[in-house]
Every structure is written in C-alpha cells, then in structure tokens.
BAROSE-667759 format. One record per residue (C-alpha): residue in one letter; x, y, z. Coordinates in steps of 0.2 Angstrom, whole numbers. Each point is the difference from the previous one (the first is absolute). Last residue first. Example, Ala and Ser with C-alpha at 12.3 -4.5 7.8 and 13.67 -1.06 7.14 Angstrom:
['S', [68, -5, 36]]
['A', [-6, -17, 3]]
//
This chain:
['S', [-65, 204, 31]]
['P', [15, 9, 5]]
['K', [14, -2, -14]]
['E', [13, -13, 5]]
['Q', [17, 6, 1]]
['A', [11, -4, -15]]
['Y', [8, -17, -1]]
['I', [19, -3, 1]]
['V', [9, -15, -7]]
['E', [18, -2, 6]]
['V', [11, -13, -8]]
['H', [18, -5, 5]]
['T', [9, -12, -13]]
['I', [12, -12, 8]]
['G', [14, -7, -12]]
['N', [7, -17, -3]]
['A', [-6, 1, -18]]
['S', [-8, 17, -4]]
['L', [-19, 3, 0]]
['G', [-7, 13, -12]]
['L', [-17, 7, 5]]
['R', [-15, 7, -8]]
['Q', [-14, 8, 9]]
['Q', [-18, -2, 5]]
['R', [-12, 6, 14]]
['A', [-17, -6, 4]]
['G', [-15, 5, 11]]
['L', [1, 9, 17]]
['R', [-15, -9, 7]]
['E', [3, -18, -3]]
['H', [19, 2, -3]]
['W', [9, -6, -16]]
['V', [19, 2, -4]]
['E', [6, -5, -17]]
['I', [18, -3, -5]]
['D', [4, -3, -18]]
['Y', [16, -9, -2]]
['E', [17, 1, -9]]
['G', [14, -13, 3]]
['A', [9, -9, 14]]
['P', [-9, -16, 5]]
['L', [-8, 2, 18]]
['H', [7, -8, 15]]
['E', [-8, 12, 12]]
['L', [-15, 11, 2]]
['Q', [-3, 11, 15]]
['F', [-14, 11, 7]]
['D', [-2, 14, 12]]
['G', [-16, 10, 3]]
['S', [3, 1, 19]]
['K', [-15, -13, 3]]
['D', [7, -12, -12]]
['T', [-1, 2, -19]]
['L', [-6, -15, -10]]
['A', [12, -8, -13]]
['F', [1, -7, -18]]
['Y', [11, -9, -12]]
['P', [-9, -15, -6]]
['T', [-10, 9, -13]]
['D', [-17, -4, -6]]
['T', [-9, 8, 15]]
['V', [-16, -1, 9]]
['V', [-2, 14, 12]]
['I', [-12, -5, 14]]
['A', [-9, 14, 9]]
['A', [-11, 1, 16]]
['S', [-15, 8, 7]]
['M', [-12, 0, 15]]
['W', [-7, 16, 6]]
['T', [-17, -3, -9]]
['H', [-4, -16, 10]]
['L', [-18, 1, -6]]
['V', [1, -19, -5]]
['D', [9, 5, -16]]
['C', [18, -2, 5]]
['N', [12, 8, -11]]
['I', [15, -5, -11]]
['R', [9, 9, -14]]
['I', [11, -10, -12]]
['V', [14, 8, -9]]
['G', [6, -8, -16]]
['A', [7, -16, -8]]
['R', [-12, -13, -3]]
['D', [-1, -19, 5]]
['L', [-3, 2, 19]]
['R', [-7, -16, 4]]
['K', [-13, -1, 14]]
['M', [-1, -12, 15]]
['V', [-14, 1, 13]]
['R', [-1, -3, 18]]
['R', [-17, -1, 10]]
['W', [-2, -3, 19]]
['K', [0, 18, 5]]
['P', [-13, 5, -12]]
['L', [7, 7, -16]]
['G', [-11, 6, -15]]
['V', [10, 1, -16]]
['N', [-1, 13, -13]]
['F', [12, -4, -15]]
['L', [8, 9, -14]]
['T', [-11, 15, -1]]
['E', [4, 11, -14]]
['N', [0, 19, 2]]
['G', [19, 1, 2]]
['M', [6, -17, 7]]
['R', [-13, -4, 13]]
['A', [-1, -12, 15]]
['H', [-14, -1, 12]]
['V', [5, -10, 15]]
['T', [-15, -2, 12]]
['H', [0, -1, 19]]
['L', [-12, -9, 12]]
['I', [4, 2, 19]]
['P', [11, -12, 11]]
['D', [16, 7, -7]]
['S', [15, -10, -7]]
['N', [-8, 0, -18]]
['K', [10, -8, -15]]
['L', [4, 3, -18]]
['L', [15, -9, -7]]
['L', [7, 7, -16]]
['E', [9, -11, -12]]
['S', [13, 8, -11]]
['G', [0, 0, -19]]
['V', [7, 17, -2]]
['R', [11, 5, 15]]
['A', [-8, 7, 15]]
['I', [3, 16, 10]]
['Q', [-8, 5, 16]]
['V', [-9, 15, 8]]
['H', [-12, -1, 15]]
['P', [7, -16, 6]]
['T', [-12, -4, 8]]
['F', [-17, 7, -4]]
['A', [-8, 8, 15]]
['C', [-15, -4, 12]]
['H', [10, -9, 13]]
['N', [9, -11, -13]]
['N', [-7, -3, -17]]
['D', [14, -10, -8]]
['L', [8, 1, -17]]
['A', [13, -13, -5]]
['I', [14, -3, -12]]
['A', [6, -15, -10]]
['A', [14, 1, -13]]
['P', [1, 2, -19]]
['E', [17, 0, -8]]
['V', [4, 14, -12]]
['A', [12, -2, -15]]
['P', [9, 15, -5]]
['K', [-6, 11, -15]]
['R', [14, 8, -10]]
['G', [4, 15, -9]]
['L', [-2, 12, 14]]
['P', [-1, -7, 18]]
['R', [-15, 4, 10]]
['L', [1, 5, 19]]
['L', [-15, 2, 10]]
['V', [-1, 9, 17]]
['V', [-16, 0, 10]]
['A', [-3, 13, 13]]
['N', [-6, -7, 17]]
['G', [9, 13, 11]]
['V', [4, 18, -6]]
['G', [15, 9, 8]]
['G', [-4, 17, 5]]
['D', [15, 4, 10]]
['A', [-6, -13, 13]]
['G', [-14, -11, -5]]
['I', [-16, 3, -11]]
['Q', [-13, -14, -2]]
['L', [-13, 5, -12]]
['T', [-15, -13, -2]]
['E', [3, -8, 17]]
['N', [-14, 9, 9]]
['R', [-1, -8, 17]]
['V', [-18, -6, 6]]
['T', [-14, 9, 9]]
['A', [-14, -3, 11]]
['G', [5, -18, 4]]
['C', [1, -15, -11]]
['F', [-9, -13, 11]]
['A', [-14, 10, 8]]
['R', [1, 12, -15]]
['N', [-7, -13, -12]]
['K', [-5, 14, -12]]
['F', [3, 18, -2]]
['V', [19, 1, 4]]
['P', [8, 17, -2]]
['L', [18, 1, -8]]
['P', [14, 6, 11]]
['K', [7, 18, -4]]
['L', [15, 1, -11]]
['R', [16, 6, 9]]
['K', [5, 18, -5]]
['H', [11, 3, -15]]
['V', [13, 12, -3]]
['G', [7, 3, -18]]
['S', [7, -12, -13]]
['I', [-4, -18, 0]]
['R', [12, -14, 1]]
['V', [6, -16, -9]]
['R', [17, -6, 3]]
['G', [13, -10, -9]]
['Q', [14, -13, 0]]
['I', [3, -8, -16]]
['A', [12, -14, -4]]
['A', [10, -7, -14]]
['T', [7, -16, -6]]
['G', [18, -4, -7]]
['A', [3, -14, 12]]
['L', [-15, -8, 7]]
['A', [-1, -14, -13]]
['R', [19, -3, 1]]
['R', [-1, -1, 18]]
['E', [-14, -13, -1]]
['D', [9, -10, -13]]
['L', [16, 0, 11]]
['Q', [-11, -7, 14]]
['R', [-7, -13, -11]]
['G', [17, -5, -6]]
['G', [7, -1, 18]]
['D', [-14, -11, 5]]
['A', [3, -12, -15]]
['A', [19, 0, 4]]
['G', [-4, -4, 19]]
['V', [-11, -14, -5]]
['I', [13, -7, -12]]
['S', [14, 2, 13]]
['G', [-10, -7, 14]]
['R', [-5, -16, -10]]
['L', [18, -2, -5]]
['W', [6, 1, 18]]
['A', [-13, -12, 6]]
['S', [5, -13, -14]]
['I', [18, 2, 5]]
['V', [-4, -3, 18]]
['V', [-10, -16, -4]]
['L', [14, -6, -11]]
['G', [12, 2, 15]]
['L', [-12, -9, 12]]
['W', [0, -15, -12]]
['I', [19, 0, -1]]
['F', [1, 1, 19]]
['L', [-12, -15, 2]]
['Y', [11, -10, -11]]
['H', [15, 5, 10]]
['A', [-8, -5, 16]]
['C', [-6, -17, -7]]
['S', [17, -9, 6]]
['R', [-4, 7, 17]]
['P', [-13, -13, 2]]
['L', [-18, 7, 2]]
['S', [-13, -2, 13]]
['F', [-16, 9, 1]]
['K', [-12, 9, 12]]
['M', [-5, 18, -4]]
['P', [-7, 12, 13]]
['I', [-5, 16, -9]]
['N', [6, 16, 10]]
['V', [10, 6, -15]]
['I', [9, -17, -2]]
['T', [1, -10, 16]]
['T', [11, -16, 0]]
['R', [-2, -17, 7]]
['N', [11, -15, -5]]
['H', [16, 10, 5]]
['G', [16, -7, -7]]
['A', [11, 16, 1]]
['C', [0, -1, -19]]
['I', [-19, 1, -1]]
['E', [-1, 15, 13]]
['T', [14, 10, -10]]
['L', [-8, -4, -17]]
['L', [-17, 6, 5]]
['K', [7, 16, 8]]
['S', [11, 4, -15]]
['S', [-15, -3, -12]]
['L', [-12, 11, 10]]
['H', [13, 15, 1]]
['F', [4, -2, -18]]
['Y', [-18, 0, -5]]
['L', [-3, 16, 10]]
['F', [15, 9, -7]]
['I', [-6, -4, -18]]
['V', [-17, 6, 4]]
['T', [6, 16, 7]]
['S', [11, 3, -15]]
['A', [-14, -3, -12]]
['N', [-13, 13, 8]]
['R', [-13, -6, 12]]
['R', [-17, 8, -4]]
['G', [-10, 12, 12]]
['R', [0, 14, -13]]
['A', [12, 11, 9]]
['D', [13, -15, 0]]
['R', [0, -15, 11]]
['W', [11, -8, 14]]
['R', [-10, -11, 11]]
['G', [-7, 1, 17]]
['N', [-18, 3, -5]]
['Q', [6, 15, -10]]
['S', [16, 8, 2]]
['G', [7, 14, -11]]
['V', [9, 2, -16]]
['S', [-2, 16, -11]]
['G', [-1, -3, -19]]
['V', [-15, 12, -5]]
['T', [-8, 14, 10]]
['R', [-13, 9, -9]]
['T', [-5, 18, 3]]
['T', [-17, 6, -7]]
['M', [-1, 18, -3]]
//
C-alpha cells in the first residue's frame, strides 16, 4: 500500500511549508505582516538604512508616506491570501477526486502453489563459452518456494462486459552472464522492447509466438535493438548460438490488470473496479488455469491457485 501524508507543516530551508514544500496561506500572511511591521518601525524611527530579509536597502521616506506604504502592504497581503485560498481549494479538489476514485474499489490477494513435494531443479549444463559462462547455470524454469509457492507465474485479470484501456510501456530484455534477464515478464500490447547484451560474447534473441518467429536478432555486446510488441500472447525466447540452456518468456497482455508472483508464489492487485472478472494464471512449465471471480467494492478477495504435481519426464 502507498501511504500519502497531506497537510502536515514542517520546516524547509528555514521557512514554514506544508508537506508539498509550499507555503500555505496563513504562513504567507504572517510573513507579510512581519515584514511590513519591521519596515514601518524602522521608517517611523527615522532610520535611513534598513535591512529586509537580509537584503540591504537604502531609502528615505517621510513619515507622511507611512500610511500609503501600509495600504500597499495590505493589498499585497490580501492578494497572497486569495492566491493561497485558490491553490488550496484546487489541491483539496484533486485530493477529493483521488479519494472518490479509490473509494469503492476492490483488491485481490492471492497465491499460486504446486501440490506435493518437489526437489530443487538441477542446474543446466553449458556446452559453449564455458570459460565465461561456467560449467552450469541456474535453472529458472520452475521456482518453488516455501510451502510449494510458485514464482514467476503470470496473473491476468480481464473484466467481463468491458475492455479497459491499456497504455504501452517500455521494457527491456538483457543477456546477463549467459542468461536472459528477467526470465519472465509482462508487457502491455504496444509496448517497446529493448534488446541488449551485457556479456562480452555473442547472443541471439529468437522470439516465437506459437510456431511463428516474430524476430531473430543477433546481439554482439555493442548492439541494441528496439522491437514493438503489437500482439497479445506468450512469446518464448531462446538463444540460437548453441546456448541451449537460455530461455525466457514475455506475456503480452491486453488488460491493465496483471501481476507476477514473487518467490513465495504470492501476488496482489489493488484499486480494481468492482464487478465480474476472469482470472488466468499462466506458468511456462505448468500451463494455464482459469476461473471466474466476483469482486466486491471495498473488499479483499483471497485467491489460491493450485497446480498438480509435474509428471516425471
């Protein structure tokens, strides 16, 4: 959860300011009265040199001008008060709109796990560039945590009866120490994918959706390539220069409601409009699971998705 603090008053650079670093109306009025009283006191005392806010100012004014100066300062104070009131009202309106937008929304807290007892996967053997990559690399295709929690499972939530807008974003896929990083990620339709190589050896990025090759890019260390992901679906990625152990997956989605499970298999989705949804959970080795959910306003729905134990290959 994100906690916002609004309206507290503190000190910043020696001045009174609110939590956003902005002087409020009452503070501005106080400062103007303070300055005006100091100025008038020194003028009426007959001083010909006065210092206002550490700025030397030389002037000579007859006492008969003091009341004009006081009127002028009063107008300045009124203007400052009006400005502070308008800004404060606008900020208050925005905060009210935010609270109204979040009120009545739903949340999901869930877990993806696998039944049975599992041993940790054996490392994958390396057949090429062993001097740099080593003899083996970690197998990331099935990450199982405590109590059978499954990491890197993709959770997609699609509302029934409407199609929410999806905003593209920028993502990246790196080749880092003979492995694709990140191993699994989620991208919105239309997103731009940056392909790069942090290793001193040659890699390729061969991307397929089903049996169709979307692109196959050679990546020496100096090269970077951008690709647009304009279709929803699962993209499987391999390296074709005899780096047979390397793999990754990008799930391109047309819904803005998604999550990736952590190492314990947990996930969370917040600020969801109440209503009916289809939830889909996808894993690169365990496959897909689907079910329908009804989300209530101001409520938290708990979901558990259980995969059956993998059959020995």
